[in-house]
Backbone bond lengths (Angstrom), bond angles and torsions (degrees), N, CA, C in turn:
res aa  C-N    CA-C-N  psi(-1)  N-CA   C-N-CA  omega(-1)  CA-C   N-CA-C  phi
1 M - - - 1.453 - - 1.514 108.98 -
2 I 1.312 114.82 148.85 1.447 121.38 -179.39 1.526 109.30 -125.73
3 V 1.336 116.93 141.34 1.460 121.47 179.38 1.529 108.58 -74.68
4 Q 1.336 115.33 127.42 1.454 121.69 -179.93 1.517 110.08 -140.18
5 I 1.323 115.55 159.35 1.458 123.09 170.53 1.518 106.85 -105.35
6 L 1.326 116.59 130.58 1.456 121.25 177.81 1.516 109.42 -117.70
7 R 1.310 117.61 134.70 1.457 121.82 167.95 1.513 105.71 -101.70
8 L 1.330 115.29 121.49 1.450 121.05 -176.24 1.529 111.14 -95.71
9 K 1.316 116.08 161.56 1.467 121.56 -178.70 1.520 112.91 -58.65
10 D 1.335 117.54 -28.38 1.467 119.87 179.63 1.531 112.53 -78.24
11 G 1.351 116.56 -0.09 1.459 121.38 177.56 1.511 114.47 94.69
12 S 1.324 118.14 -6.33 1.461 119.40 -179.64 1.525 110.56 -80.56
13 D 1.320 114.59 149.57 1.464 122.89 175.02 1.516 107.13 -109.20
14 V 1.333 116.14 131.52 1.456 121.92 -175.60 1.520 108.85 -130.69
15 I 1.343 115.72 134.84 1.456 119.97 171.08 1.527 106.32 -109.11
16 C 1.325 116.23 137.02 1.465 119.70 -174.11 1.522 110.27 -163.61
17 N 1.309 114.84 169.07 1.459 121.58 164.80 1.521 105.30 -82.46
18 M 1.315 118.19 127.71 1.451 121.97 -174.22 1.519 111.04 -127.06
19 E 1.336 114.99 142.75 1.456 120.54 177.15 1.523 108.77 -149.02
20 S 1.325 116.08 137.88 1.459 121.05 173.38 1.520 107.57 -78.17
21 V 1.348 117.24 126.76 1.463 120.23 -175.98 1.531 112.89 -114.23
22 A 1.321 116.67 -17.39 1.469 122.17 178.27 1.522 106.85 -163.77
23 P 1.312 117.67 163.58 1.466 118.69 177.83 1.533 111.10 -56.75
24 G 1.324 115.61 119.87 1.458 120.98 178.14 1.515 115.55 81.70
25 I 1.337 118.20 2.79 1.468 122.37 -178.44 1.523 109.61 -125.75
26 I 1.342 116.48 131.96 1.456 120.95 175.16 1.530 109.17 -123.79
27 E 1.325 114.80 149.01 1.458 121.35 175.83 1.515 108.43 -101.77
28 L 1.332 115.98 130.57 1.457 122.31 176.29 1.519 107.47 -110.69
29 Q 1.324 115.78 120.73 1.466 121.08 -179.93 1.517 108.12 -110.70
30 L 1.332 116.46 134.38 1.463 123.37 -179.08 1.533 112.72 55.67
31 P 1.331 119.31 46.00 1.466 119.50 -177.81 1.527 112.50 -69.87
32 M 1.326 115.71 132.38 1.457 122.98 178.00 1.516 109.02 -125.85
33 M 1.344 116.48 128.30 1.463 120.30 172.35 1.521 107.39 -77.39
34 F 1.329 115.68 152.06 1.455 118.62 176.69 1.512 110.08 -145.89
35 Q 1.315 114.59 156.01 1.459 121.74 173.61 1.518 108.80 -156.83
36 L 1.301 115.96 157.78 1.455 121.29 175.88 1.520 108.07 -98.20
37 V 1.327 116.40 125.34 1.454 122.34 178.72 1.525 107.47 -125.92
38 N 1.332 116.17 114.47 1.469 120.94 -178.39 1.523 111.56 51.23
39 Q 1.300 117.14 46.40 1.459 125.73 179.59 1.523 113.31 64.84
40 N 1.333 117.57 17.86 1.464 122.21 175.06 1.517 108.88 -113.26
41 L 1.296 116.74 138.87 1.456 122.14 178.37 1.520 109.34 -84.64
42 V 1.332 115.83 126.31 1.458 121.79 178.60 1.525 108.19 -115.11
43 L 1.332 116.11 121.06 1.462 122.57 177.79 1.520 108.84 -111.17
44 Q 1.333 116.30 139.73 1.460 120.15 173.69 1.514 109.17 -147.55
45 H 1.323 116.14 153.65 1.453 120.11 179.83 1.517 109.96 -61.29
46 W 1.307 116.72 137.02 1.456 122.28 177.15 1.518 110.71 -84.51
47 L 1.319 116.77 -27.58 1.459 122.50 -178.21 1.525 110.56 -113.31
48 P 1.327 117.64 153.46 1.475 120.54 176.18 1.525 110.46 -78.12
49 L 1.325 116.55 76.05 1.466 121.73 -173.84 1.525 113.43 -58.11
50 A 1.320 117.74 -28.14 1.462 120.29 -177.94 1.520 112.64 -64.02
51 V 1.324 118.31 -24.78 1.467 120.97 -177.37 1.524 112.66 -113.08
52 M 1.314 116.28 5.23 1.468 120.60 -178.12 1.515 111.29 -99.68
53 K 1.304 115.26 152.57 1.453 121.55 169.05 1.526 105.89 -94.66
54 G 1.299 117.60 114.51 1.458 121.51 -176.64 1.516 111.59 92.06
55 N 1.331 115.22 -174.74 1.465 120.05 -177.06 1.523 112.02 -135.22
56 S 1.334 116.19 29.85 1.462 118.97 -179.90 1.515 110.36 -136.90
57 V 1.330 114.80 163.56 1.462 122.12 -179.89 1.525 108.01 -144.32
58 M 1.309 116.14 147.90 1.466 122.07 174.40 1.525 107.61 -100.00
59 I 1.335 116.72 133.38 1.460 119.95 175.83 1.520 109.51 -133.17
60 S 1.313 114.91 160.00 1.458 121.31 176.01 1.522 109.36 -78.64
61 V 1.316 117.02 140.75 1.463 119.94 176.34 1.520 110.69 -64.03
62 D 1.334 118.27 -17.49 1.460 121.94 177.05 1.526 111.84 -64.96
63 E 1.328 117.91 -19.23 1.469 122.30 179.37 1.525 112.45 -84.57
64 V 1.331 117.60 -5.90 1.468 122.72 -174.69 1.526 109.80 -104.88
65 I 1.344 116.17 128.76 1.465 121.02 175.17 1.517 110.25 -83.21
66 C 1.351 116.39 -47.31 1.461 119.65 179.00 1.518 110.47 -153.82
67 I 1.328 115.12 159.81 1.461 123.70 179.15 1.520 107.44 -125.59
68 M 1.332 116.01 130.16 1.462 121.38 -177.56 1.516 110.09 -128.41
69 E 1.303 116.69 151.41 1.459 121.50 174.63 1.525 108.41 -90.27
70 P 1.329 118.19 127.34 1.470 120.07 179.16 1.521 111.26 -76.23
71 N 1.345 115.13 154.96 1.460 117.89 173.35 1.528 108.40 -71.46
72 E 1.306 117.93 166.50 1.463 122.16 -172.78 1.532 112.84 -62.17
73 D 1.343 117.89 -39.05 1.463 120.49 -179.63 1.524 110.74 -63.51
74 F 1.333 116.82 -45.41 1.454 120.65 -178.26 1.525 111.32 -70.43
75 K 1.304 116.18 -36.01 1.468 120.49 177.71 1.526 110.24 -58.17
76 E 1.323 117.62 -42.23 1.473 121.92 -179.56 1.519 111.43 -68.13
77 L 1.331 118.12 -34.92 1.464 121.54 179.41 1.514 112.11 -71.72
78 G 1.327 116.03 -38.69 1.449 120.11 -170.00 1.503 116.46 -82.14
79 I 1.301 119.34 -31.28 1.458 120.39 -171.61 1.523 110.29 -121.09
80 R 1.301 114.99 126.93 1.461 122.11 173.16 1.515 107.11 -122.20
81 S 1.291 117.46 120.53 1.465 120.59 -179.53 1.505 111.29 -75.19
């Protein structure tokens, strides 16, 4: 898996470990939404981890507008294995 930033069709930005698992399907592990508020980075869970079994989700690539590679500083902030 590789750490990537995804912009989704609903407008949310997510940083996660991402892997293609089938044609048109990607797995997002440990997805965190983020936004900048008054020059501060705010991270929050994208999924309701408290009620889920595991920490990953499969989504269609049709839900993704673009995929970006984060810089090293942001990569360290966003993903904790």
